[in-house]
N, C-alpha and C positions, 0 to 999 in steps of 0.2 A: 414675495414679500414676506415682511413678518407678520408668524399666527396663523400663516397656512402650513399645512401638512403638519409634519413633525418640527417645525417650525420650537425652538425655544422660547421666542421672545414674542411679545403682543406685538399685533399692527398697529402701528402709529394714526390710521387713519387719513393721514395728508399725504403721508408717505416721505418726510422729508427726513426722518430717521435714516429709511431705507436707502435714500440717496447715500448717504454716507456711508450704507453698508457696500452698494455698487462701488464707489470709490476707494475702499480700503480692499474691496478684492483684484480691482484693476490694478492697484500698486502691488499687491502681493503677486501677481501674474508676472508683472513687470522685472521684479526684483526676482521671484523664486523659478521662474520658467524663461527668462531673458527675453521677454517679449517685448518688443517695439512697436507693434502695431496691433491695435483691438479693435473690433467690430461690436459694436454694443447692439444687443438686440432683446427687445422688449415686447412682452406678449399680450393684450388686457390693461389692466393697471399697471403691469410692470412696465409698459412701455413710456406711460409719463414720468415715471421713477430714471429708468435708464434715460431718458430723454433730456432729462434735468440734470446727469450727470454728464453729458458729454463733451462740452466745453472746459467742465474742471478736471480732465484728463488730457494731457497732452498725448499720449499715446493712442489715443481713439481716434479713428480715420473715417469715420462713419455711422452711419446707425439705422438700424431696420427696426420697422414699427411691426407688431403683427395686430392689429383691431385695436389702435389706438380708440380710447374713449373720448371723441371730442363732441359729443352730445349735451345738449341743455342739461338734465340730471348728473352723469357723469361728470360735469365740469364745477360741479358743488365739490367734488372731494379733491378733484384734480386740475381744475380752471389754473391754479397758480403753477404749475406746470407747462402749460402751454408755452409760456413765452422763451424760456430757455432751449427749447428743441427749434422753436421756428426762426428765432434770432441767430441759431447757429450756422457758421459757413459751411460746416462740414455737409458731407454728400449725406442725404437720406433716401429712404425708401419707405413708404407706407403701403402695408399689403390688408386690404379689407375684404370682408365680404357685402355683396352688394344689398342683403339681407340683414345686415347688422343691427341689432337691436339697440345700442347703446349710440350709434354716429349713422347719420343718412350719408349719402355719397354726396350729395348737394351740402352737409355739414362739413364734410372733408375737403371737399374742392375750395370752401369758401376759406379754411384755416389755411389752408396751403397754400392760399393765392397770395397772402402776405408773405410766404417763408423766405428766408434768405438760403442762397447756395442752390446746390444743385437739390431739386426735389424729383424723384420717381414715383409714382403710384402702380397699384397694380389689383384689379377687382378682381376679383373670385363670384362669378356669376352664381346666384342664386344661394350664395353662402351666409349661413348668419355666426353671430361673433365667436358663440358656444361651439358651434359645428365645426368652424375654421381651423380651431383649437385641437379639435379631434384625431385619432389616427389616420383619417379618410385622407387628410392634408398634409400628413408629415412629409411626405415625399416631394409635393409639391414646394410646400415650405422650405426644404431642402436645397431644393435645385434654383430657388429664386433668390435665397441669400448667397449661394453659389456663384450665382450670374451676377450679383450685385461686389459681390468681392473681386470678382476678376474684373469688373468696371473700374474700380479703384486705382 
């Protein structure tokens, strides 16, 4: 997201400028690294941004969300992004902790019940939203993503 860490840009709040950033990076990767298959992975607020770009990039073959903020309060900022990823026919994996403070397991299940294409979920028992993003879960996240890639 813009405005985070050492970013030289200001956050756009709604994330629509960041979608253009994702598209630009993917185009650069395709042109400069000769990539013809891209898996988009978004974590927390980055998940809706990446999800909105999925169908805008031909080379994207799948999508992984780590802690997608589908909850009511988070939907104020990111609700306009939900439709894009839910309507995409590309394979999707949603990983979430069962104690996520932004989205309940029920909210996740309700949202994904209307999703198109192949949709997988992986719940991490007892993990909170920010806890799941910590180094204690890095290896598990990498393994889940590698398993998903192998299934594409």
